[in-house]
Steps between C-alpha positions, in 0.01 A plus 500: 500500500322263736563134568167424334616667175826305505315172554259578216792581269680181604187294440464652152867430429459136604185471287660638184822305559293182529304599188820546303659184631202273434405641160632457149784700350274775365340577837836475673633750247216741576562472873872571484454770231260686729732452800804633313301797367376563854856523636590747226186705571581508874845629412369775274218604732746548784687753288211678326202444729677544833799725425365690200802438275368443148719261303493340157803277557319213669521269198877544472546442874308174473740417216802573722362254753438240230852521361662511846305191610571323173874559522512402869276197447704377204810533718346260754389745768159332539247682714754771586460626144166652609678709763774589252237624257331706772821662623638577152170649387470703820838660429409573138167645617687727742716627213189572294350681799797732555357767265195510729716688749504795259219438252128477573180408322512484123874565479582206723250277316676581171836408656362159600367455146853565372631243750249247366631533144864502612465179701319317220775611262762364742315167511550480124866603474651327807536179303730310742259548790156514340548308173372806315175502306484120506436507872656318793387141547441441872534171683212388728495646849672272748387495864677296767702324232191393303386669176138611480346239275182646352260793473293375794796533735579846363139600572538407868834680532378818329180520706684474830765751394213735410346445844831567678560811286153634585548425869844665513393813314183526709718510810737753343222740405391511864843597632650849522666431165167427334338805655787716377429372147142622527603844622754533217228402254269773624758780530878500517489846657277377783721191539808718549307715746420188701867408515485217243813446292334504156808376314533206734129415474518500119815286503331247731194488275711437190704231676194314627311535174803385300553198722150366437517589131811280492315214668224541241754485218677197649177301521413607147836372374474167680142431394549600136855355487608799289601861560445688176529879453166517319320379813614805698403779263292802601183293451579311823525830688161600357345166601615530859395864517154388383495243781553752777255751349229237454564345842552822691793738545636485854341161571712185522193279482389704201829419328415129512139558395620708205755232406226237496272717288759618247672160466180305448329758277689404180430132566130574549485705179678226308262232630203722418632552147508126443119487533420811296521562125692827553806329645741724308329813629523378861867418450560858391296626794728309737785729394294806596358356821769627737483856370122502521512355851736769624285778352173358635631441850661842517168657396250281684686338789838668557553312828472159332306180548585468869337835576198394295468172693532681833235752406263223394564315829436820697171562321395142557579527871312830520193348331509203736525730799215717371277197444560361849251618767642750747520402871270784607241384245513149639461630859204715398333201331556285809345765725201532269454124500521490881243776532268318263531180704419697816179618348 
């Protein structure tokens, strides 16, 4: 990751933060919804795209972060509630990942699916902590002794937390730890042959992924002011899986691109339905959109939108280079012109 890439990302973060802060509530909502989804997608892509550990418990882990932040925030912990949510969710994620030390592939994925249902069930029955099916009402996030007043301020906070999350994980994936994730993804046998502690690499991936899933859940709780079990069902896991498939598995930038696409798609379909007579049909289509997206991208562009954009940029560069006159052609033309002048 170059300094130029960091500056471009920072400039985009400032732009979208300014857009959210200076817009109405609806646009501010879109900005922070995309930012929160982006943090969750970064978390999931680290685990699936980089370490190869398929999980269906992402929605429940986001819920753990939401409840942990809500409880800590209601107790007056202020901004520290974000860290509390990250740490608690990281530990829960590590517990969910323990079967990965013995199970692989489909068997481990099924164990994470079981964890998803167990955690959602616990959200419903732990009445003193979670307020059961009614949901936990969450106080506004308080930073430096001042509560966040409106959606515009939440948009700024969420965008910059997304930027910092992307920057941190980009650094991590370029360390020995990040490279060990990639080797484990390709082959655990090869990883062991290279002297990599596979169990340790998996544990680190689950801890890091869980931490950022907790941050995602905390921001969700503070922006929506409610942590409800229904919000963290398996559908949330499917949504975030769609984000990393559409954006690009193994690409942190792709995680954000996928979050933008998948988050804004339902809004675009809804707005389109308002202008068409078949509004009910489009509303039904919105429910199928994520499944169709996953199938189409797996068939047509398995490496996601980021790979598609890069390929288009490469072709454009190649066409530009092919259209430009070659130096030897220019020299030959100059010599011919000189000879003509001599005559």
